[in-house]
N, C-alpha and C positions, 0 to 999 in steps of 0.2 A: 662323682662328677667327671665328665669326659674331658681328657686333656686336649687342649687346643694345639694343633700343629701349625707352624709358621708356613703359609703358602709359598713365601718367597724362597725358603730353603728347599722345599720340594721342587719348585720351578727350576732352581739351579741344578738339582740332582737330575731332573728330567733332561735338561740341556746337556749335562755331562754324559748321560747315558747315550744321547743322540750323537754327541761328539766322539765318544769312544768307539761306537760302531762305525762311524764314518772314517776315523783314523785307522781302525782295524781293517776296513775294506781297502783303503789305499795301500796299507803296508803289505797285506796278504795277496793283493790282486796279481802282482808280478809272479807269484809262486803258485798260482791256482792250478797248474798242471800237476803239482805234487800233492800227495794226500793231505798233509797238514795245511798246506796253503789253500787247497780247494775247500777243506773243511771250514777254515776261518773265513774265507771269502764268502762261502754260502751262508754261514751263520751271520756275519756282519751285514751282508747285503739284505738278508731278510729282516734283520733287526732294524736296519736303517729305514727300510720301507715301512715296517710296522710303526716305528717311532714317528716318522714323518706323517703317516696317515692319521695317527692318533693326535699329533700336534695340530694338524689341519682340523680334525673333528672338534677338539677341545677349544681351539681358537675361534672356530666358526660359531660356537655358542654365544660368544660375546662380541666378536668383531668381524672384519673382512680380511681373512688371511690372504696374503699376496695381493691385496687390493681387489679381490674378486667380489663383485656385488651379488646380492642374493638374486636367485633366478630359479627356473624350473629344475635345473640340473644341480647346481651348487646352492645349498641352503646355508647362508651365512647370516651373521647378526641375528641368530635365532631368538635369543632372550629379549633384546630391545624391540624386535619386530612383534613379539608376542607379549609385550608388556601389559596390554589391556586384558588379555586372556589370563595371564598369570595373576593379575590383581583380582579378576573376577573369581578365579578358583580359590585364592587365599581368602577372599571375603566370604565365599560360600563355605569354605572349610571352617572358619572361625564361627560364623553365625549359625550354620546349620548342622555342624558336627561337633566341634570342640565345645561351643557354647550354645548348643541347641536349646530350644525351649524346654524339651524334655529333661535335658541334663541340668539346666538351671532349676527347674521345678524339683527334681530329685535332690539337688543340693540344698534348696530351701527347706525341703522336708526333713533334712538331717540336722538343721540348725536348732539350737535351743534358745528361742526368743525370750522365754521366761527368764533365763539366766541373764540375757542382755537387759531386759526390763529391770531385773534386780540390781544390776550394776548402775543403771541410769537413775534409779529411785532409792538408792541407799542414802545415808545421812548427808553425804557430800553432794550427791546429785540433787536432792530436794532443796538444799541450801542454794544451789545455783539456779534452780527453777523458781524459787519463791518470788523474786522481783517480777518476773514475767507473768506468773500466775496472778499476782496481786494487781498488776496493770490490766490484765484481761478481765478480772472480776470487776474492777472499777468501770471499765468500758461497758460490760454487760449490764451492770446496775444502772448506769447513766442512761443507756439506751432504753431499758425497761421503764424507767421513771418517765422518760419523754413520751413513751407510747401509752402509758396509763394502765390502771388496774383493770378496767372493764374488759380489756382484751384477753384476759387470762382464761376466759370461760371456754373457748372453743379450741379444738385441737389444731385446726388449720391456721387459726390466728396466732396460736403459740408458735407454730412453725415459722410464721412470718416474722414474729418478734425475734426469734432466735436468728433468723436469717439477717434481719436488720442489725442485730447486735453483732453478729459475725462480720457483716459488711463494715460496720463502724470500727470494729477492732482491726480489720484489714486496712481501713483508711488511716487509722492512727499508727499503724505499723506494729501493733501488739502481737498479732498472729505471726508476723514475720520474725519478731524477736524470739518468740517461743520456738519456732522452727529452727532458727539459727542456733539456739542453745542445744536443741536435740541433735542437729546436724554436727555441731562441734563434738558432742559426746560420742556420737556414732563414729566420727572421724578418729577420735582417740582409741576407741575400741577396735576399729578397723586396722589401726597401725600397731596393735599389740603383737608381741611375739607369738601368742597362741594363734592369732589369726594368720600370721605369716606361716607358721608351721602347717596349719590346716590348708591354706592355699597351695603351699609347696607340694604337699602330699596329693591334693586333688589334681594339680597339674601333672604330676608324675603318673598318677593312675589314669588320667584321661588320655595322655599321650601313649601310654603303654597299651591301653585298650584300643586306641585309634590305629596304632601301628600293627597290633596283633591281627587285625582283620584283613590287612593287606600289606605285605612286606614292602611293596613299592612306595608306601607312604612314608618310609623312613626319611625320604628327602625333605619332608616337612620340617624335621628336627633341625636341618641345616639352617633354616631361616629363623629359628627361635633361639634365644639365649637359654642358659640353664634355668632349671625350675626356681631356684632361689632368687635369681635376678629378676625373672619374670614375675614371681610373687611380689617382690619389692616394688616393681613397676606398677603392678595392679593396685597394690596398697596406696602408692603415691597418687595414681590416677583417680582412685575412688576418693581419697582424701581431698584432692584438688576439686573433684566434682562436688563433694559435700560442702566444702568451705568456700568454693568459688562463687556461690550464689545461685547457680543454675538449679541445683537440687532443691534448694529452698523455694525457688520460684515454681518449680515443677510440682512440689508438694502442696504449695499454696493454691496453685491452679487446680490440682486434683481435689483439694478440700472445697474450693469454691464451686467446682462442678458437682461434688457430692452434696453440698448444702443446698444447691439449687435444684437437685433432682428429687424424684419420688422416694428414694431409699431413705432420705433424711426424714421425710414425713413419717415413714414406718418406724424409724428409730425414736422419734419424738413421741409417737403414740405408745410405744412400749415403755418409755421412761416417764410418761406423763403423770401417773399417780404420785410418784415421789417428787418429781420436779414441781408439779403444781402446788403441792402442799408447802414446799420450801419457798417457792416464789411468792405465794400469797401472803406469807407472814414476814418475808424479809426483803422483797424486791424494792420496796419504797423506803428502805432505811439505809442510805449510803454509808452511815457510820458503821454498819455491820460488814463493810468490805473486808476488814481484817479477819473477822470471824469466818466469813465465807471462804477467804483464802486459806485460813487454818483448817477449815473443814475439808476443802479439796486436797490440801497437802496431807491431812490426816487420813483421808480416804485412800489416797495413793499409797501412803506408807502402810496402811492396813491391808490393802490389796497386795502390796509387795510381800508382807508377812504371810498372807494366805497362800500366795504362790510358793513361798519357801517351805511351808508346812504341809501343803495339800498337793500330792502328786497328781491327783485327778484334775485339779484346777490348772496345774501347769500344762498338762496334756491338752486341755480344752483351749487354754490361751495360745499355745503353740499352733494348734490346728486353725484357730481363727486368723492369726497373723500369717500363717503359711498360705491359707486360702486367699487372703487379701493380696499378699505379695505375688502369688501365682497369677492372679488376675492382672496385676500391674505388669508383670513380666510378659504376659500374653499381649498386652496393649503396646508395650514399648520395645518388644524384641527386635523389630525391624531396625531400630536405631543402632543396634550393635553393628549391623552390616554397614550402615552409613558412617559410623565412627571408624571402623576399620578402613573403609574405602577412603575417607578423608585423610587418615594417617598415611596410607600408601601413596596418595596423590602427591605427597611432598617429594617422592623419589623421582628424579629425572632418570633418563635412560642410563646415563653415566653413573649416577648414584646406585641404581639397581644393580648394574654390572659389578661395581665395586663391592656392594654388599654380598652378592653371591660368591664373588671371588674370595672375599674375606672368610666366609663361612664354609664354602665347599671347595675353595681353590686347591688346597692340599690334596684332597681326594681326586680331583680332576687331573692334577699333574701326575699323580700316581698311575693314572690310566696311560699316560705317555710312557712312563717307565716300564709299566707292564707290557705295553706294545713293543718296546725295544727288546725286552727280555724274552717274551714269548715268541716274538718274530725270530730272534736269534736262535732260540732252541729249536723252533720249527725248521729253520734253514739247516741247522746241523743235522737234525733227524732226517730230513729229505736227502741230504748229501750222503749220509751213511747208508740209507736204504738203496739209493741209486748206485753207490759204490759196491755194495754187497751183491746187488743183482747183476 
């Protein structure tokens, strides 16, 4: 972890460097006709000029040094005047480089969703899901009873039955409750130490790869906290998104769009032989709701066990989930830029200046110190060359 340097201490050192060169110039100026007096006068005068020039340059980044307003000759208040462009570049950097669609897709491809499914559907997970599954089953059976047995004969009619059942479940809030349970479990998984370690390593690797392509990009790191803090913030943000209701609403909207679309008809047609047999014998028997609930929970537990024991199924499950999430990322990727932009818009010009000074102020003040030191050495060198000639 990089040690943070107090910008205020460096600022004082830079002022001391400037003051020492000024005092040295005043003290040595009366003796400039002598060798040592001329040497010190030359070094201090050059150091003073270098320090003042760099003071003006550093101050001009944030403010109007000596009250000089920005113009064609003097460029002052550079950062406040370029606030919009800085925000655009930061938004572009996060959305299109650090969190590009390709990078997110690669990250998704490296995650073990079968392991996550296993954690969500273990004994404790099924116990939490049971009330929601039972409520969903009751809604489905009630809807099917209302629609009648004669409609089970045709594929498209069955699709409409399921659509109506899904709509009824949405209206009663059952789908929302199921999604809330899933979101809560995902939030707990997302806040786990394992996920924190994974995020921290990914951030470090991403920044290292980003900076290695162009050394000038190192300035980006000045705007970011350390990887552990950033990983914690990402976990908190993801947890807030999952538990805040927006993720559940987005998921339900996606489900509603999927159920209303042609892909749902294709899925029904594939599952129809098994579904039709089960529906024809049990749909009109509401007393079998518990049996159907147990069947679904048993099927989930069985699938959980199959994933645990069958490596090929785990691979297939991961591929399906990864493909689905990659499609979701492709559709929602633009929201990353809007999210970053909304976060940046909270910063006023003064807040932006304070942020940059807090992160990079020590390094910028070192420029002033370097200006005084390098200027002084150059002045001494020029005097010696001139003296020897």
